[in-house]
N, C-alpha and C positions, 0 to 999 in steps of 0.2 A: 668551494668543495670541502673546506674544514667545515662550516658549517652544515655542512650534510654529513660529517662524519657524526659529528655531534647531535647529530636528530634524532628521534624517537627509532627511524627505521633502520639507523646505521653508527652503531653504537660505537664508541671510544675504545672499549674492548676489543672488539673485532678489528680494528687498526692495530691497536698494542700486538695482539698474540699473532697476526696476519705476517706483520713487518719482523716480529722477533724471529719467527720461524726461518725467516730467509735470511736476515741476518745473521742468524746462529748457524745454518747452512753456508752460507758464504764466506763466513771466518774459519768453522769448520775445514770447508774444502781448500781456503788457502794454506792450512797449517798442514795437510795433508798432500798437499801440493808444493811447500815451501822450496824444494830444491828445482823447481822448474818456475820460476819468477813471474815469467810473460803467462802461464797457466792461472797460475792465481790469480795473477791479477783479473783477469778475466772475470772469475769467479766470483771477487769479491765486487767487479764493477756492475754484473747481470745481479746480483744479491741484492747491494742497494737501491738498482733502479725498479725490481718486481717490490720492492719493500714498501716505495711509494705507489707505484703503479696499481697493485694488485688491492689496497685498500679503498683507492679512488674509484677503482672498474669495480669492486665490489660494490661500494656504497651508490655507483650507478645501477648496477644490475639490479639491486635490491627497489632502488628505486623505479624502475621502470618494468619491475617484475619479469626479468628476464631470466633467473635461474631454471637449470635445466632438470630439477626434481621439483615435481608436482605436491603441493602440501593438500592432505585431507581435506576434503570438503566438510564445511561443520555439519555437523549430525545434530537433528532435533528428534528426541524419541517420541513414539508415539503418543498421541492427546490419551491421557488416562481418564477415564469416566470415573470420576468421584462426585460424590455430594457433597456440598459447600453448606456447613450449618449454620444457622443465625446468631446462636450462642457463642459469645466471645470467646469462651475456653474450647471451643470444639472447631471455631472455624481455621480451616487450613491455609498458612499464608498470611494471616492478617497483619495489616501494617497501619499504624497510625501514622497522619501526616507530621507529627513532629518528630517521627525518627526520621525523617530524613533530611541529612545535611552532608551538602557536596563541596568541595573544595571550588570556590570562583576561579573562571578562567582570564585571561588577561584582558584587561579594555584597557578603554581610548580615554575615557574621560569618566569622572565623576562629580557630580553637580554634590554644592555644598549641602543641600539639604539632605540628600540620603546617608544614611548610616555608611562610614568609610571603614573597611577591614583593611589592614594595613598588610601589604605583600611582603614585607621585611622581615616577618617572623622568622621565616627560614631562609638561611644565608643561600642566594644561587650561587651554590659552588660551579652547576655547570656553566653558566656564562662569565664565571670568573674565571675557570680553566680555559673556556674560550678566548678570552681578552688574552688572557695570559700569554696563550699557544699565539694569536694574531701579533702580538707585540713583541715576541722571541724572534717569529717568523721574519717580521719588519725589521728590527735592529738587523739582523744577519744579511736581509737582504739589499739593505741600506751600505754595509761593509762591503758586501760582493762589491757592490757598485764604486764604491770609495776605491777598493781597491783595484780595480779596473781603470778608473781613472787615475790613479798613482804609474800603473803600468804606462799607459799612455805618456802621461807627464815624463816618466824617466825616458822614454824611447825619444819623447822630443827634444830632451836637453843631452842625448848622446851624443858626442861627435864622431864624425866617419874616421877608422882608423887607417891610415898607411903603414902598414908594418910587415915586411916581406916573410919574417918570421911566422907571425901569425896567417897571414895568408896562405903562405905553404902549407900550415898546419889544417887549414880549412880544405883546403885543395886533396888533402891527404886523407882525412877523415871523409870527405864524401865519396870518394874512390873506393876507400874500406865499405862503407855502407850501400854504396851503388847506388847513390843520389845525383840526379843531373838536374837540380834544382839551384837556381842561382841563391846565392846566400850573402846577405850585406853583413858587413862588420862594422861596428862601432865600439867604442869606448867610453867609459863614465866613470868619474871619479867615487861616484853612490855606491857601486857593487865592492865586493870584496872577491868574489870566484864568478867566473863567468855565468851569464846568464841567457836564454833562448827568447824569444817574441816571435810566437806562431800565427797571432790573430792578424796577417795580412796576408798579401798575394805571395811574398816569399818571406822566409824565415829570415829573422834578426838575430845576428849573434852579438851580445853586449859583454867585454871583457873588462877588468880593470884598466885605469888609466897607464900603469905601468908594467902592463901584460909583457909587451915586446923587451923588457930589460930582466924578467924572470926567466931562471935555468931550468922551469917547469917543462916537461915534455908535455907540450900543448896538445899533441897529435891524439892523445886519447882523450883527455880532457874535453876538448871539442867535437870530439867523436861522441862522448857520453851526451852530449848535448843536442846533437843532432839527429842521437837515437831517439830523443823524446818527441822531435817534430816526426819523426817517420814511423813513431808508435802511435802517433796521436793521441799522447797523455794530456795536452792543452785542453779535450774535448772531452774524456775521462774527469780530468780535474773539476771541469765546469759542472760535470752530472753531480759529481760528487757534494760540490758546494751548493748546488741548488736542494740535493735529497734532504741534506742538512738544513737547510731554509726552510723546510716545508715541515719536516718531523724534529725541530730543534729539542724536545724534550725526550728525544730515544738515545741513551747512552751508548748503546752496540750502535746506532749509527754514527756517532763522532768516532767511536774506536774502528771499524770499519772505514772512515774516512782516513784515518792517521795509516792503517794498514795498506791501503791502494796507494798511498803516497809513498812508502815505505816499497813495497813491491815494485812500482814503477821505477824507482832509482837501482833494484836491485837488477831488473830486466835491461836498463842501459847501460849496467856494468857487463852483464852478461854478453851486450853488443859490442863491448869494448874489447874484451878479451876474444870474443868469436871471430874477431877482424886480425888476429895476429900479435895483438899488443902484449907484451911484457906483463904480466899479474905484480910482478914487484917492480915497475916503473911506472906502472899506473898507480899502485897504491902510495908509492913514494909522492908522487903528481898530487894527488888527494890528499895527502897530511901538510903538504907544503900549502895549498889552499886555507885561506880563512872561512868561516861558516858565514853563510851572507842571508839567512832565514828562508823560509819557506814563505813563497807569493803566489797566490790561486792560480794567476794567468803567465807568471812567468817561472818554469821550472828551472831549479837552479843545479850546478853540479855538487856543490856543498852546503846543504840548507842547515845544519846541526850538529854538533858534535856527539851527540848521543847516538844517533843513528850511525856515525860514520866510523865510528869502534866495530860496529857488527860488521859493515861494508867492508871495512879492508881486513879483515878477520877471513872474511868468505872469501874474499879475491886471492887471499894467501895461499889461504888453503885448496885451492882450484875445486870450489865446491859451486864456481857457476856452470849453468847447463844451458843448452841448445836455446838462445832468444826467441827463435821461432814459435808461435804457440800452433801452428799448424791449421790449414784451411779446413781439414777433417773435424779435428777436434773444436776450431772456432766454430762449425754450423752443429756439430753435435751438440755441444753445452749451450748454444743459444737455443736450438731447438727444444733441449729437455727442460731450458728454462723458461720459455715460453709456455711449452705444456704445461708446466705446473702452476705457473700463473693463471694462464687461460683456466683450467680446471679450479683452482680455488677461489678466481672470481666469480664464475659462471656454476660451482660447485655449491649450492644454495638451494633451500627449498623457497619455491616461490609462494606466497601467499595465497591459498584457494579462491580464486573468483569464479563461481561457478557459473554458466552461460545465465544472462538476464532473463531470456525466454527460449522456448520454444517453438518453432514453427511449424506449422502445419497446413501445407497447401492441399486445400480440399479438393479444388479445382481450378481451372484456368483462371476464375472470376474471382474465388472467395478463400480468403487466408483465415486460419485461427491463430492467435497468439498466444501462449501460456505460460505461467511464472516455470522456470526450470531450477529456481533456488529451492531450498528446504523452506518451508513454510509451516506454521505450528498454530492452532487456536489458542489464544490467552483466553481463559475460562473465568468466570468469577461472580461476583455481585456488588453492588454498591449501598452502603448501608449509611443513615445518618446518625450522630451521636448518641441516638438512644437505641441503635442497633434494628431500627425500622427502616425497610427498602426506602431509598430517597427518592422521593418523587420527583419528577424535571429534572433531574440530573443526566448530565453528558461524561462520558469518557473517551479519551483516545490514547493510543500509544505514539511517545513521541521518537523519534520526529512523525509525524502525521505521512506515512508513507501510503494509505491505503483508504482507510476511513473512519470515522467514530461511532460513536455507540449510544441512540439515546438508550436511558436506563427505563425511561415509560413509555410505552407504547400508544401512541394519541387514540389507540382504542380499546385500550385497559388489558391487552393481553400480557402484558411483562410485570405484573404489579409487584411481582419478587425480586424485581431489578437486577434479575441475570443480565450478563453482556459476555459477548465473544467477539475478542479482536484478533485480526489475522500478523502473525508476525513471524521475521525470519531474521536469524543473525547476520546476513547480510546487509542488511540496512545501517549495521553501528561500525564502528571500528570493533577490533578485537580487544576484550576485557572492559568495553564500555557499558555502564548499566544501560539495563530496561528501565525505562520509567513508564507510569500510567499517569494520568492527573487527570482528575472527576471536578466537577463544578456544578453548584445550581446556584441560582441568582434569587429565584423567587419560591417562598415568600421571604426568604431569610439567606443571604448571600455566605455560601459553603465551599469547602474546596478540599481537596487532598492530593498531595505529591507523593507517588510511592517507589520503591523500588524492587525490582521483579527479578528472583534469585534465579529459578526455575520457571520458563515459562509455561511448562507443561504440567505444572503442578496448578488447581485452581486458588484464585486468589480472594479475598475480602478486602473491599476498599472503603474506608470508614472516611467519611467525611470528618472536618473540623473548621475552626476560626480562620478565617481569613481576612485577606486587607485589601485594600484599594490605592490607587494611585490618582493624581491629579495634575494638571499643568496644563500650560497656555505656549501654544508655539507663535513665536513672533519673529520680527527682523531686527537689525541691529537697531533701527529708529524705535523700536517698541510697538510697531503695527503688528495686529493680530494676522499670520497667515494660515488662511482658512482652506486652500486646495493644499493640502499636506496628508500623507499617511504615515501613521504610527504602529508599530508591530511590537509586540512585546515576547521575550523567549526565555528560555533558560540560557544561562550565561555559558553553559557546557557547548562543545563544539562538535556539531554532527555531520554526518557524511554529505547532507542535505540541510537546507534552513529549515527550521522548525517553530515556525509561530504559535503563538497558544491565544493570543488576541491580535486584533485589528482596530484601528479606528480610522477614518478617512473623515477630512474635513474638520470643522469646528465642534464636534459632536463630543459630549461630556465623558472624558475617561475613567470618571469613576462609576461608568454603567459600561463602556464598552471595552475597556482594558482591566475588567475586574469581573469575578474575584479572584485575587493570587494566594495558593497556600503559602504557609509559612513552611521556613526550614530551607530556601534555597535563595539563589542571587539569579535576579533578570535581567536580560540585556534589551532595554530601551532603544529602538531604532527608528529615527523621525527624516523624512525626508520629504521634500516637495521641490517642483519642478522650477529650476534656476537657481537654486540654495544647495549648498555641502550637506552631503549627511551627516547627522550628530547621531552618535550612540552614547548612552547613559547607561551604568550598571546600578542596578535597583536592590538594596540589601531587604532581601524578606527574611532576614533570621531573627529581627526584633520584633518579639511576639506584644509589644505593646503599642505598637504605632498599628492603629485601624486604617489611618491613613497616612500616604507619604505624600506629601504636596512639593512636585519639582519645581514649581514658580514658574517663572519666565524662562522658556528654553528658546536660547538665541539662534536662529541659522542664519550662518555667514553665506553672502552672495558667492555664487558661484563661479569661478575664472571662466574667461571666455575661451581658454586653450582646452578646459576638460568636457567631457561629453555630461549632457544635462542629466541621461538616464543612467543610472549603472548597468553593470553587464546583466542579461538575465539568470546567467547560470554561474555559478560559483566554482563549481566544479566540470572542468570540461570533459573527464570522464564519463561524468552522469549526462551532459548535454549530448555526447555522441551516442550513448546507449540508447536514450530516450528517443533520437531522431531516427536510430537503426529500427527501432520497433514501430515509429509511429509515421511510417512512411509505407507507401505503395510501389511494388516493383511493376514495371511493365506488362500491362497485360492485366493486371490485378484491379477489380474493381470496387472490393468490400473485404474489409477486415476487421474482425470482432478479436479484440485485446483482452484477455481475460483478467479478472482480479484473483489476488492482488499486485498490484503493478511495481513498475521500476522505481526507482529514486527520482529519475529524473522528471518524471511526469509532476510531481509536487512542486519542482522548481520552476518548471515551465510554465504552469497555470497561476504561480502564484509572481508571474509580470503584472505589473502593475496596468499595462495595455489589454491584459488577456479580459475576457468576459466573464471568465471563471475566477478572477482574483479575490474575490470577495468570499467565494466558497474555499480557498484554498488556503487562506492566509490568518485562519484562526479556528477557535474551536467550534467555531458558529459554522465549520463545514461539517457538521455529524450526516451521515448519510453515505450511503455507496452511491457517489458522483458516478452516473454514465453519461461521461463526455461525449459530444456529438460533433467531428472533425471533418472539413473538406478539404482533400489532396488535389491540389492544382496539377500536380506532375513534376513540381519542384520543390514546393513547401506546404505544410500546414495553412487551413484557413479556416475559422471558427465560425462557427453557425450562430445566427443571431440567438439561438436556443439555449439555455444552460443543462440541458439535460434529464435524465431521469434521477432523482435523489430520495434514497428510503433505506433506512438499516433494516427496517422488520419485513418488508416485501420486496419479492423480485420483481423488477421490471416485467412488463408483459408485450407481449407481439404488437401492442397499438403503439406503447412508446416507440418501439422501433420504426414502425411506419412511419409517425408524425416528427419524433423527432429526430431520427437518424435521416431517413429517407426524404422527409418535411413534404409528406403526402398530406395534404389538407382531408380534413374526413369525408367532406363532401365525395370523396374520388377512391373511396373503397368502403367493400361491404366486409366487415369482420365477424364473423357469427362469435356470441359469446362463449361455447365452447371452445373454438379456435384461439381463442385471446390467451394463449398459453403462456406461462412464465418463463423467462430466458434469465440464464446466469448474470449474475453482474459484471460490468465490463465496459470497455471503451468501444466505441464504433468510429470506421474512418472510412470515406466514401468519395471515391475519384468524383471531382466535381463535374458537371455537365455531363457526365456519362448517361446513356439511353437509358429509360425507367425500366424496362424491361430487363437489360443486362443487372441492373441493382436489384431487382426483384429475384432473379433468378440466383445472383450472390448469397442472399438472404435465405434464399430455399435451402442451398446446398448447407448453409451454417446451421439451418436450424435440423436439418436430417443427421448432419454429424453432431451435434449436441444432445438433440432430443430424440433423436431414431424416431421422427414422424417427418412421414411424406407431405407437408404442407406446399400448397402449391397457391400461386396468384394466377390468375385469368382474367384478359380482358372481355369483358362483356357488357351487351346494351343492357339495362336496367333501370328502372324509374327511381329518383330521388325528389327529395324536396329543394326547391331553388327559391328565392328570393327574386320576383319580376318586379321590375322598378318602370312605371310608364307614367307619362306627363311632361310637362315643361317644368326644369329648374328655374323656381325664383326665390329669395329668400326671405322669410317673414320671420321676424320675434317670436318666442314661443309665449303662447298666451297667460302661462302663469307668470311671467316677467322676470324667471331667475336668468334666462338665457338670452339677453337682449340684443349680442352682437354675434354668436356663434352657433353652430348648429350643435345640439347635446347628444353625443352617440352613448347612450345610459337606458338602463330601465329602472333606475332611482329616481328619486325623489331629488336628490342632490349630488353634484359631482364633487369628487374631493378636491380641496383648493390646490393639491398637491400635482393633481392633473396639468398636463401644460397645453397651450391652443395650437393646435397644428394649421398648416395652409396648404392648399393645394391648386394648380392652374387651370384643374378642368372637371368636368363632371365625372369623367370616364375614370380620372385617377382617383377620385374620390369613392367611385363602387368599388373598385378593385380594392383599397381599403378596407371596405365593408366585407368584401369576399374574405379577404385573409385574416380579417380582426375575428369574425364571428363562424369562419369556418364553415360558411354556406357558399355555395353556388350563387351566385347574384348572374341576372340576366339583365342585360339594358335593352330595354324598349322605350325609350326616351324619346323626346323629338330633337333633331339636330340642332345644336348653339354654337355659338363663337364659344370659345375660351372666357372661361369665367375664374375669380378666385370664391374658393371656398374654406373660411375659417371652421374648423370645428375643436369640439374637446370629448375625449373620451375616459369613461371612468376604468382605467387600467385593472382594477381589482374582480374585473369580470371576463368569465371563458366561457364564454356559452357552449361553444364547440366541443368541450371537454365534458359538459354536462351528462349524466345518463338517465337523470330523473327526467323523462320525457314530457313528462303534463307541467311540471317547473319551468323546464327550458321554454315552452310554448309560450307560457304567459309571460316567461321573461322576454321574450322574442317579440310578443306583440306589443309589448309595453314600449320598447326599444324602438319598434317599426312606427308605433303612433307618432313618439316624438321626432323621428325622421319627416315625417310626412308633415307635420304643422310646422316644421322651418323650414323645408323645401320645397313646398307646393306640389311635390311627387306622391303618386300611389307605391305603395309596397305591399306586395301581396305574396303570402307562399303556396306555391303550386308544386303539384309531381309531374316532371318532365320524364323522358326518357333519355338517356345519355349514356356511353360509355363508362363504365368503373371497373376497377379491380375488386374481384370477388376472389374470396380467399377460401380455398377447399382443402378438403385432406385424401390424399388417394387410399386408396385400400390397399391392406397390406397383403403380399402375394406369398 
């Protein structure tokens, strides 16, 4: 908890002022109640306890955001429509890459080849203070333990006392105090005045060895010691010692501890006089005793001469009050102190945490979830060093929370280089800067890293020189590790992981992890299955380095006791929020999650096991990714499709039917005028739910979003199918290019990267063709025993998505001809009647 108090969320200053308030109040209260020692003692004790508990409770309240006052939600002003000039002098918010220079975050390791920036430039006062605090607390805790051990040792060496005079005084003191507890009496030559040990089943009185020979009135003296046990002063003394151990640097706490001990002695004096003991005789007895020092666990009658004089004067002047504090008083003061403590601990403003999303249940089957946090659009344009629109540039806001933006539309619709990026202040920590990063690799590597002060104002991002990094991942024996993942990000810590580039396997880093803009420090993370993850800080502030060669990066084998794969989520709050949004409640069939998205989405899809990982772990993830997920009732399942991705164009209904509902092209008829645009977002579909319920849910979502009554009906209609006849028999292709497998291609050559697949039956091969070509295949072949078919397909072709029917027909004819030549089967395209889904629109009433 000491570290928590030193953390950014719960400062040392809060601990100081809260503890000081309670200690000042306790000391002031004890002064006002000085004539009633028992009550003054309670006030000081409660103040000391609150001085420690309230800062700790306050830190916990702040850590878990339990404050009773709600903070104001971060507000974003509406986007101001302003033109952005190309001219350097008129451009609003123009920031050059070389103007960005941030302090590096703490790092684990720096390779010798990377420029090292010393972290000792500024003395770490916080850590020095924390170390001093912990050292002082440890010393005082050890001292307290030693004191307890010395008390046990004193008790162990004490001898039972057989003295009628002392025994009679003890019996009389017990009667006066109303105590029925047995008291053990011992003597020791190591003490000079009586003490009492209260840490056992019964109290132990230890008197000097020559106590029986003294003329002191022992009844009053021993009554004082037994009053310590009656008042439980040993417990109060322990609490005082522990509070001092926790806050050893607070001078008022030491003063309060001394005040507490003094008040406990006066309260016991009050008990002695309240039992009828003569004040003159009792004072004379105290003066006859030699001071024995104050021991934390062993209250003594006379601990020091300094306090003895005041006690004797008080006794002789008859200033002693009622030794009982009173039950009502005790309950009242405890209740007041508790309320104040709770009020101060919880009376703080919890940080604004607006709801991540707002859920709208369109119907029993359909749900729409949309952002509830404040969102603005960062608008601007990207220019090259010559103030011309940067052709082919990409830009993203870090962390990559929603999507990036291609500066140049492939169809030439964005020649001026304008961009728009969604942004929310909830995506970063308070007072954390907003970063934009832009890159272009061809024809020349350039990049820019800019800090945005006002996301509502247009910004010009001007590209500049960039550098590259190189390296080789090896094991301790120097062997290259090909199956690895390297990601590079800013060294600044974000709420979620914010990678900029990634490289998988042994691909060249100069291309995959570059270009990187100057003016910042980057964190390179290298991980591989079976090896410990390694992080390296790369210093990008030296503009003279065009290429930083990291050399051989050695990964150490991972211990057997450690998991092979790191946790998917770094932040449990983000994980909880993501799974809450990306799940279906009972009865729900389809959910549409509108962009921009919650932060946890990025971390979920960055999991290396995810099929979307390559889309989310680098700036290559440009485009508004439309993720298509299945919900099996307990967890998410990713479909084998990567979803729709385009910054400049919205997805259409066709993409929803194909990618989200996985309906093949041959199983629906969608007129061009009804292939409507859909807002960017993710879709979650309940696995194995009936197709008609899925489409009904999509209908309801379309009507809620587009206000159009688009309907899906199952009707009988003619459609093109591929009819396969004959008996299968493999024959090498006449060209000689495919000697031992069936070519599934319409090209002259199949790319070497395409792998050879194997199936165990003709029916399985025909199902593959149907799924691959997205055309219904009718099997009318002759029955035959199971056979093994080896085939290779050119993965770059997807005839089912082709809209040019003439070109599609030619390509399909070539592909079927290649199949016929190598399988001895006849493939013919025919029109057949079948039930398909017809998309219509109901007329508005």
